[in-house]
PLY file of the C-alpha trace (Angstrom):
ply
format ascii 1.0
element vertex 284
property float x
property float y
property float z
element edge 283
property int vertex1
property int vertex2
end_header
-143.66 47.70 16.83
-144.55 47.42 20.50
-142.72 49.40 23.15
-142.76 48.53 26.86
-140.81 50.21 29.65
-139.46 48.37 32.66
-137.35 49.10 35.72
-134.28 47.14 36.80
-133.16 48.25 40.27
-134.06 51.84 39.43
-132.69 51.69 35.91
-135.10 52.40 33.03
-135.10 49.99 30.11
-137.26 49.87 27.01
-138.18 46.68 25.19
-138.92 47.29 21.51
-140.76 44.41 19.83
-141.63 40.93 21.05
-139.35 38.66 19.03
-137.49 35.86 20.83
-134.06 36.91 19.51
-132.72 39.68 21.72
-130.41 42.65 21.22
-129.08 44.59 24.22
-128.35 48.18 23.15
-126.33 50.91 24.91
-126.50 54.63 24.06
-123.89 57.39 23.93
-122.46 59.79 26.47
-125.26 62.41 26.57
-127.98 60.31 24.92
-130.78 58.01 26.07
-132.38 54.70 25.19
-134.50 56.46 22.53
-131.36 56.69 20.39
-132.18 53.10 19.35
-135.83 53.54 18.37
-135.19 53.92 14.62
-133.02 50.79 14.60
-135.58 48.83 16.60
-138.33 49.79 14.16
-136.41 48.23 11.26
-135.69 44.91 12.94
-137.20 41.69 11.54
-140.21 40.41 13.50
-138.26 37.62 15.18
-136.08 40.18 16.95
-136.58 42.45 19.95
-134.30 45.19 21.22
-133.71 46.06 24.87
-132.31 49.58 25.26
-130.93 50.90 28.56
-130.98 54.39 30.05
-127.50 54.51 31.60
-127.20 55.90 35.12
-127.04 59.67 34.96
-129.10 59.78 31.75
-132.70 59.59 30.62
-135.06 58.19 33.24
-132.08 56.65 35.06
-130.65 60.11 35.76
-131.29 59.82 39.50
-129.19 56.68 39.89
-126.12 57.71 41.89
-122.43 57.47 41.07
-119.75 56.46 41.09
-119.92 56.63 37.33
-117.34 55.32 34.87
-117.69 52.80 32.08
-117.02 49.68 34.18
-120.02 50.64 36.34
-122.17 50.98 33.23
-120.96 47.60 31.98
-122.09 46.03 35.26
-125.50 47.68 34.85
-125.82 46.41 31.27
-124.99 42.85 32.26
-127.56 43.04 35.08
-130.16 44.15 32.52
-129.17 41.23 30.28
-129.77 38.87 33.20
-133.10 40.53 33.94
-134.45 39.96 30.42
-132.90 36.49 30.10
-130.45 37.50 27.39
-127.86 34.72 27.34
-125.02 33.85 25.00
-127.34 33.82 21.97
-128.18 37.52 22.44
-126.48 40.35 20.53
-124.76 43.20 22.39
-124.36 46.59 20.77
-123.44 50.13 21.72
-123.17 53.51 20.01
-120.46 56.09 20.72
-119.60 55.83 24.44
-122.03 52.93 24.57
-119.71 51.02 22.25
-116.99 51.23 24.90
-119.45 50.01 27.51
-120.39 47.16 25.19
-116.73 46.26 24.74
-116.21 46.08 28.52
-119.37 43.99 28.99
-118.55 41.78 26.00
-115.14 41.01 27.49
-116.84 39.56 30.58
-119.52 37.41 28.94
-120.07 35.62 25.64
-122.69 36.98 23.22
-123.56 35.77 19.74
-121.84 38.94 18.52
-120.73 42.37 19.75
-121.47 45.29 17.42
-119.68 48.60 18.04
-121.30 51.59 16.33
-118.93 54.54 15.82
-117.02 53.94 19.01
-115.25 51.32 21.08
-111.63 51.83 19.99
-109.16 53.76 22.19
-109.00 57.43 21.21
-105.68 59.28 20.96
-105.01 61.50 23.96
-102.15 64.02 23.50
-99.54 63.68 26.21
-100.13 66.19 28.99
-103.47 67.31 27.59
-106.31 68.29 29.92
-109.05 65.66 29.45
-111.78 68.21 30.19
-110.43 70.46 27.43
-110.34 67.52 25.03
-113.91 66.63 25.97
-115.06 70.19 25.42
-113.42 70.30 21.99
-114.86 66.91 21.03
-118.41 67.14 22.34
-119.03 70.85 21.69
-122.80 71.58 21.64
-123.55 68.31 23.48
-121.93 69.76 26.61
-123.35 73.23 26.02
-126.93 72.01 26.17
-126.35 70.43 29.60
-125.63 73.92 30.98
-128.73 75.50 29.45
-132.41 75.71 30.27
-135.14 76.12 27.68
-138.48 77.94 27.96
-140.44 75.16 26.22
-140.15 71.78 24.57
-140.47 73.52 21.21
-137.44 75.68 22.01
-135.44 72.57 22.80
-136.53 70.98 19.51
-135.48 74.13 17.64
-132.09 74.04 19.39
-131.57 70.52 18.06
-132.83 71.39 14.60
-129.98 73.90 14.35
-127.42 71.22 15.19
-125.08 70.66 12.21
-125.63 66.89 12.37
-129.32 67.33 11.50
-129.04 70.00 8.81
-130.92 69.65 5.55
-133.29 66.70 5.38
-131.81 64.78 8.33
-134.56 65.74 10.79
-137.18 63.01 11.30
-139.95 61.96 13.71
-137.47 59.53 15.32
-135.03 62.36 16.02
-137.80 64.53 17.48
-138.99 61.69 19.72
-135.40 61.19 20.91
-135.05 64.93 21.66
-138.35 65.25 23.53
-137.64 62.17 25.66
-134.52 63.93 26.98
-136.41 66.84 28.57
-137.14 67.33 32.25
-137.90 70.19 34.63
-140.67 72.77 34.93
-142.11 74.67 31.99
-139.98 77.74 31.46
-136.82 76.04 32.72
-136.64 72.72 30.89
-133.28 70.99 30.61
-131.62 67.82 29.43
-131.98 64.80 31.69
-128.25 64.02 31.31
-126.29 64.73 34.50
-123.20 66.81 33.82
-121.17 65.11 36.54
-121.85 61.71 34.97
-120.96 62.90 31.47
-117.65 64.40 32.58
-116.70 61.41 34.72
-117.44 58.98 31.91
-115.69 61.13 29.33
-112.54 61.32 31.43
-112.58 57.55 31.91
-112.95 56.98 28.18
-110.01 59.26 27.36
-107.67 58.15 30.17
-108.25 54.38 30.29
-106.95 53.31 26.88
-105.22 50.30 28.42
-108.45 49.03 29.96
-110.28 49.48 26.65
-107.49 47.66 24.83
-107.61 44.80 27.32
-111.38 44.50 26.88
-111.21 44.45 23.08
-108.56 41.76 23.05
-110.53 39.68 25.60
-113.75 39.56 23.55
-114.29 36.07 22.19
-117.61 36.79 20.46
-117.66 37.81 16.78
-116.84 41.52 16.74
-118.27 44.07 14.30
-117.38 47.76 13.92
-119.63 50.20 12.04
-118.22 53.68 11.38
-119.55 57.01 10.17
-117.28 59.06 7.86
-118.36 62.31 9.56
-118.32 63.34 13.20
-120.61 64.89 15.81
-120.80 68.21 13.95
-121.10 66.55 10.54
-117.41 67.28 9.96
-114.74 65.13 8.35
-113.06 62.99 9.45
-115.32 60.99 11.72
-114.61 59.84 15.24
-112.80 56.71 14.01
-110.83 57.53 10.85
-109.10 54.83 8.81
-105.67 55.50 10.31
-107.00 54.86 13.82
-108.90 51.71 12.83
-106.26 50.09 10.60
-103.99 48.90 13.47
-107.01 47.31 15.15
-108.13 45.36 12.11
-104.56 44.04 11.93
-104.45 43.25 15.64
-107.90 41.62 15.73
-108.18 39.53 12.54
-111.80 38.63 13.38
-112.87 42.28 13.53
-115.38 43.06 10.75
-115.12 46.76 9.91
-117.52 48.75 7.71
-117.52 52.46 6.94
-121.10 53.51 6.10
-121.10 56.20 3.37
-122.73 59.59 3.82
-123.71 59.60 7.48
-122.44 61.26 10.64
-122.04 60.24 14.24
-125.73 60.87 14.97
-127.44 59.92 11.72
-125.82 56.48 11.66
-128.67 55.60 14.08
-131.41 57.69 12.42
-130.98 57.84 8.65
-132.94 54.97 7.06
-130.13 53.88 4.77
-127.53 53.93 7.55
-129.93 52.19 9.95
-130.38 49.39 7.41
-126.64 48.71 7.59
-126.71 48.68 11.40
-129.66 46.27 11.38
-127.84 44.00 8.94
-124.84 43.74 11.26
-127.08 43.09 14.26
-129.22 40.37 12.71
-127.58 38.74 9.68
0 1
1 2
2 3
3 4
4 5
5 6
6 7
7 8
8 9
9 10
10 11
11 12
12 13
13 14
14 15
15 16
16 17
17 18
18 19
19 20
20 21
21 22
22 23
23 24
24 25
25 26
26 27
27 28
28 29
29 30
30 31
31 32
32 33
33 34
34 35
35 36
36 37
37 38
38 39
39 40
40 41
41 42
42 43
43 44
44 45
45 46
46 47
47 48
48 49
49 50
50 51
51 52
52 53
53 54
54 55
55 56
56 57
57 58
58 59
59 60
60 61
61 62
62 63
63 64
64 65
65 66
66 67
67 68
68 69
69 70
70 71
71 72
72 73
73 74
74 75
75 76
76 77
77 78
78 79
79 80
80 81
81 82
82 83
83 84
84 85
85 86
86 87
87 88
88 89
89 90
90 91
91 92
92 93
93 94
94 95
95 96
96 97
97 98
98 99
99 100
100 101
101 102
102 103
103 104
104 105
105 106
106 107
107 108
108 109
109 110
110 111
111 112
112 113
113 114
114 115
115 116
116 117
117 118
118 119
119 120
120 121
121 122
122 123
123 124
124 125
125 126
126 127
127 128
128 129
129 130
130 131
131 132
132 133
133 134
134 135
135 136
136 137
137 138
138 139
139 140
140 141
141 142
142 143
143 144
144 145
145 146
146 147
147 148
148 149
149 150
150 151
151 152
152 153
153 154
154 155
155 156
156 157
157 158
158 159
159 160
160 161
161 162
162 163
163 164
164 165
165 166
166 167
167 168
168 169
169 170
170 171
171 172
172 173
173 174
174 175
175 176
176 177
177 178
178 179
179 180
180 181
181 182
182 183
183 184
184 185
185 186
186 187
187 188
188 189
189 190
190 191
191 192
192 193
193 194
194 195
195 196
196 197
197 198
198 199
199 200
200 201
201 202
202 203
203 204
204 205
205 206
206 207
207 208
208 209
209 210
210 211
211 212
212 213
213 214
214 215
215 216
216 217
217 218
218 219
219 220
220 221
221 222
222 223
223 224
224 225
225 226
226 227
227 228
228 229
229 230
230 231
231 232
232 233
233 234
234 235
235 236
236 237
237 238
238 239
239 240
240 241
241 242
242 243
243 244
244 245
245 246
246 247
247 248
248 249
249 250
250 251
251 252
252 253
253 254
254 255
255 256
256 257
257 258
258 259
259 260
260 261
261 262
262 263
263 264
264 265
265 266
266 267
267 268
268 269
269 270
270 271
271 272
272 273
273 274
274 275
275 276
276 277
277 278
278 279
279 280
280 281
281 282
282 283
């Protein structure tokens, strides 16, 4: 598989493969475009995947705010224009990226929109502090943004201790994803993700359920949802349990929903068996 990086008005994109059929892929809230490398590697030859570093993340970290998911959706559509991805392209997103994909998919037709473990409005208890909810939900993902690490190896070891990658879940794709995220001088390395961007986007995602609902109901493209049964810390239930999804499958009769057995919120994009299911939804 070939990999080429490009720049779109200061935004880093990666083009995996050279096939004429195009997938535009959006990563999660503290992630980067390398979250899609394992999926891209399993694509049929006639496909290519264009992954985006969202502003405030990866090599787009220096792009300024304001943040918020509508801004990211604008960026994603600009990338689609840049690579000539028209209505025959596929749009996908993982985690927060699924919400971005929903907003972008509501504004333009794609051959399909594939939401990976995200994209549906999340319950927000009345009167709850969104920052407290974010802290409880994201856990170690927010902790690492506040830390520095003495070496790349220390950062890799930090990730290896993450519950999502326990046992045999670690892989070269995960390590490549982790190392891509590092910046700063030796002795004080840190994640490229900008804390201000993460918090702003997380608040938007929790507080703008009506906007997410409006986007989902406005999508005219075929809509797929892929879910993991376990969450960010490998815990049950996952981010989108059956009781949250069921009203949406009733409301959107065209929504194709699949729960992928034995994966979590991270490994749905890294475990070979789970990746095969994602690839099937993207290309079949």
